[in-house]
C-alpha positions as CSV (number, residue, x, y, z in Angstrom):
1,M,118.9,-51.5,-12.0
2,F,120.2,-48.3,-13.4
3,C,122.6,-47.4,-16.2
4,L,125.2,-44.7,-16.3
5,A,125.4,-44.6,-20.0
6,R,124.7,-46.8,-23.1
7,I,127.5,-48.6,-24.8
8,S,127.3,-47.9,-28.5
9,S,128.6,-51.4,-29.3
10,G,125.9,-53.2,-27.4
11,P,123.1,-53.1,-24.9
12,K,125.4,-53.4,-21.8
13,C,125.3,-50.6,-19.4
14,S,127.3,-49.3,-16.5
15,F,125.0,-49.5,-13.4
16,S,125.4,-46.4,-11.2
17,V,123.4,-43.3,-11.7
18,R,119.7,-43.0,-12.0
19,R,120.0,-40.8,-15.0
20,Y,119.6,-43.9,-17.1
21,Q,117.2,-46.7,-16.3
22,Y,117.8,-50.3,-17.5
23,N,115.0,-51.7,-19.6
24,T,114.8,-55.5,-19.1
25,E,112.3,-56.0,-21.9
26,K,114.5,-54.3,-24.5
27,N,117.7,-55.3,-22.8
28,D,118.8,-51.7,-23.2
29,C,119.0,-48.4,-21.4
30,N,116.2,-45.8,-21.3
31,R,117.2,-42.3,-20.5
32,I,115.1,-40.8,-17.6
33,F,114.9,-37.3,-16.2
């Protein structure tokens, strides 16, 4: 799963672009390049 951007109010992400990768352990987004 990949995230488009991190929501500041929580760990939910918009899954679309591979610029952000979803981290299931942290339940958050990690920015990847």
